C-alpha positions in Angstrom: 20.2 118.7 -63.8 22.9 118.8 -66.3 21.8 119.2 -69.9 24.0 116.4 -71.1 23.6 113.1 -69.3 24.3 110.4 -71.8 24.7 110.0 -75.5 24.4 106.3 -76.4 23.6 103.9 -79.2 22.4 100.3 -79.0 23.8 98.1 -81.7 22.7 94.6 -82.6 21.5 92.4 -85.4 17.9 92.2 -86.6 15.8 90.6 -83.9 18.3 91.1 -81.1 15.9 93.2 -78.9 17.3 96.7 -79.5 13.9 98.2 -79.4 13.0 96.5 -76.1 16.3 97.5 -74.5 16.0 101.1 -75.7 12.5 101.4 -74.3 13.6 100.0 -70.9 16.6 102.3 -70.8 14.5 105.4 -71.6 11.9 104.4 -69.0 14.5 103.5 -66.3 16.8 106.4 -66.7 14.5 109.1 -67.9 16.3 109.4 -71.3 14.7 110.5 -74.5 14.5 107.6 -77.0 15.0 109.0 -80.5 14.3 107.1 -83.7 16.7 107.3 -86.6 14.5 109.9 -88.3 14.2 112.0 -85.2 17.9 111.7 -84.7 18.7 113.1 -88.1 16.1 115.9 -87.8 16.9 117.1 -84.2 19.6 119.6 -83.4 22.0 118.1 -80.9 24.0 121.3 -80.6 22.2 122.4 -77.5 23.2 119.3 -75.5 20.2 117.4 -74.3 19.7 113.8 -73.4 19.1 111.1 -76.0 19.2 107.4 -76.6 19.4 106.2 -80.2 18.8 102.6 -81.2 20.5 101.1 -84.2 17.2 99.9 -85.5 13.6 101.0 -84.8 11.2 98.6 -83.3 8.5 97.7 -85.8 5.9 99.3 -83.6 7.4 102.7 -84.5 8.3 102.2 -88.1 7.5 100.0 -91.0 11.1 100.1 -92.1 14.3 99.3 -90.2 16.7 102.0 -91.4 19.5 101.4 -88.9 22.1 103.9 -87.8 25.0 103.6 -87.5 25.0 100.3 -89.3 28.2 100.9 -91.4 31.6 102.4 -90.7 30.7 105.4 -93.0 27.6 106.1 -90.9 29.6 105.8 -87.7 32.0 108.4 -89.0 29.2 110.7 -90.1 27.8 110.4 -86.5 31.2 111.5 -85.2 30.7 114.8 -87.1 27.4 115.4 -85.2 28.3 114.4 -81.7 30.6 112.4 -79.5 29.1 109.2 -78.1 29.6 108.4 -74.4 28.5 104.8 -74.6 27.9 102.0 -77.2 25.9 98.9 -76.1 26.3 95.9 -78.4 23.8 93.0 -78.1 25.2 89.6 -79.1 22.6 87.0 -79.7 23.3 83.5 -81.1 22.4 83.1 -84.8 19.9 80.3 -84.2 18.0 82.4 -81.6 17.8 85.3 -84.0 16.7 83.0 -86.8 13.9 81.6 -84.7 12.8 85.0 -83.4 12.6 86.6 -86.8 10.9 83.7 -88.5 8.2 83.7 -85.8 7.5 87.4 -86.1 4.3 88.6 -87.6 3.0 92.2 -87.9 -0.3 94.1 -88.2 0.6 96.3 -91.2 -1.7 99.3 -90.4 -0.5 99.8 -86.8 3.0 98.2 -86.9 2.1 96.0 -83.9 4.4 93.1 -83.7 3.6 89.6 -82.5 6.0 86.6 -82.0 4.3 83.2 -82.3 6.7 81.8 -79.6 6.5 84.3 -76.8 4.0 87.1 -77.7 1.3 85.4 -79.9 -2.0 87.1 -80.8 -5.1 86.1 -78.9 -6.5 84.5 -82.0 -4.1 82.9 -84.5 -3.3 85.1 -87.5 -5.3 88.2 -86.5 -4.5 91.5 -84.7 -5.7 91.6 -81.1 -7.2 95.1 -81.4 -8.7 95.2 -84.9 -9.2 91.5 -85.9 -7.4 92.3 -89.1 -5.0 89.7 -90.7 -1.4 89.6 -89.6 1.4 89.3 -92.2 5.0 88.2 -92.2 7.4 90.7 -93.7 9.3 89.4 -96.7 12.6 89.8 -94.8 11.3 87.9 -91.8 10.7 84.8 -93.9 13.1 82.0 -93.0 14.9 82.0 -96.3 15.6 85.8 -96.0 16.7 85.8 -92.4 20.1 84.1 -92.9 21.0 86.7 -95.6 20.0 89.6 -93.4 22.1 88.3 -90.5 25.2 87.8 -92.7 24.8 91.3 -94.1 24.6 92.8 -90.6 27.6 90.9 -89.4 29.8 92.0 -92.3 28.7 95.7 -92.0 28.8 95.8 -88.2 32.2 94.3 -87.6 34.2 97.5 -88.4 31.7 99.6 -86.5 32.1 97.5 -83.4 35.9 97.5 -83.8 35.9 101.3 -84.0 33.9 101.8 -80.8 35.9 99.0 -79.0 39.1 100.9 -79.9 37.7 104.0 -78.3 36.9 102.1 -75.1 33.2 102.9 -75.2 31.9 99.6 -76.4 30.1 97.3 -73.9 29.0 93.9 -75.2 26.3 91.8 -73.7 25.6 88.2 -74.8 22.6 85.9 -74.2 19.5 84.5 -75.7 16.8 86.5 -73.8 16.4 90.2 -73.3 15.2 89.7 -69.8 18.4 88.0 -68.8 20.6 90.6 -70.6 18.7 93.6 -69.2 20.0 93.5 -65.5 23.6 93.8 -66.8 22.7 96.7 -69.1 20.9 98.3 -66.1 23.9 97.9 -63.9 26.3 99.4 -66.5 24.1 102.4 -67.0 23.5 102.8 -63.2 27.3 103.3 -62.9 27.0 106.2 -65.4 23.8 108.0 -64.5 21.2 107.7 -61.7 18.2 105.6 -62.6 14.7 106.9 -62.1 13.2 103.4 -61.7 14.7 100.4 -59.9 15.4 97.3 -62.0 12.5 95.5 -60.3 10.0 98.1 -61.5 9.9 96.5 -64.9 
């Protein structure tokens, strides 16, 4: 097996499903899913396989550092390695607003619930511990619009950069499950999958 299979990032606004897509890619293609912190700590000089999301899912981090989120970060990434592929998730504003506003977390573990499609068994409490769930300040409806505007402004030049290099692949939709088959097909054309699309 070659030491370098694929170097990719997944970009998208808050709530776009980057974490879910990255987990599926890692599982389906046998790639290593690195967090922002891991990415900055790991030495990439020896090749290796990695997949890096723009933003960590809340189950892995209490913060959402994002990388590369700005043009400066994208250029800094160029100094570390050359990307093979950039996946951009385009989700309508209203869908993101609804998703983020319905998101609640268990602070101690980082477990995330969505009141619309992944609610807790008992309203307001964590399934495993019974402890109260909280809504992050930046997931409150009034904060969501500002977050999305900020992402759009910062991400536009990053997306243009990768588009100009011919490595950007954009996918639009309102549900991760409907976008995923297209992401899977794209990646299958680059590297052999270890799981079929149906095995999810």
